[in-house]
N, C-alpha and C positions, 0 to 999 in steps of 0.2 A: 579307360576310361573313354569315352564316348567325347568327340567333339560336337559342336553343335549343329556344325557346318557340313556335317561327315556324309558323304556320296557312295551311297546306298545298291549295290547290286539287285535290281528287282525281276523277278523272271512274270511274265503277262501268261495269260490262259493259253500260247499257242507253245510256250516253250522258249521264248526270244528272253535272251536277256538282255536289258538296257539300266545307264545308269541313270537314277534319279537324286536329284539334292534336298536333302532332305534340312530345310533351315529352320523347319517348326520349333515353337517352344517347348522344352522338354516338361514333361509334365512335377518330376518331384527331380532334387538335386541334393545328392550331396553335401557338409557346408562350404569345401572348399572349393567346389565345382558352382555352388550360390554364391558364394562372394565374388568370383571369377564373372561370374554371369552378371552381377550388380554393378559391377565396378568399384565394391565395399571390402572394405579386409577381415580377416576369415574374425579376427577378433573384435570387432563390429557383429558379426553374423551371431557368435555367440553374446554378446552385450544381450543386443534382441532380443533372443529366444528368453536370454534368462529374465531380461525384464516381460517379457511376455506380449512385444511386441511382434514378434511371429511366433508360429507356433512350430515345435518339431515334434516330428514323430521316430519315434524309438523301432527298427523293425528287427534288430538284432540286441543283444547286448551290450556288442562294437561296433553297428551300423547306424546312422542316424539319417534321416534325409528333411526336407523342407518343402512342402509346397511352392512350386515356382510363381503362380499368381496368386495365395494369399501373400506370400515373401514381397511379391512387387504394390498390390495395393495398397498391405499396410506399409513401405516405406515411405510411399506416397504419401500416407497420412502423417507423415513422421517427418517431412520433410517440408508438407506444408505449413507444418508446425511451426517450423523454425524460422519462417517467415515472418 
């Protein structure tokens, strides 16, 4: 499992290796990773998916992923409705 702030080794055009901090937001995450990333429970991810508040994408019979940007936007709307 890839961590969000994982440091990657990158080779530049001269062949020199350097370390780069990869703190960018991931495009897709599995349900557990999305729950951790957003600070919500795993059951909440599945509930919001079932309610249609966030969209899931099945990439195989056993693997579901979520678009992080879409989930963040949808959850911002959910949280604003609660205020």
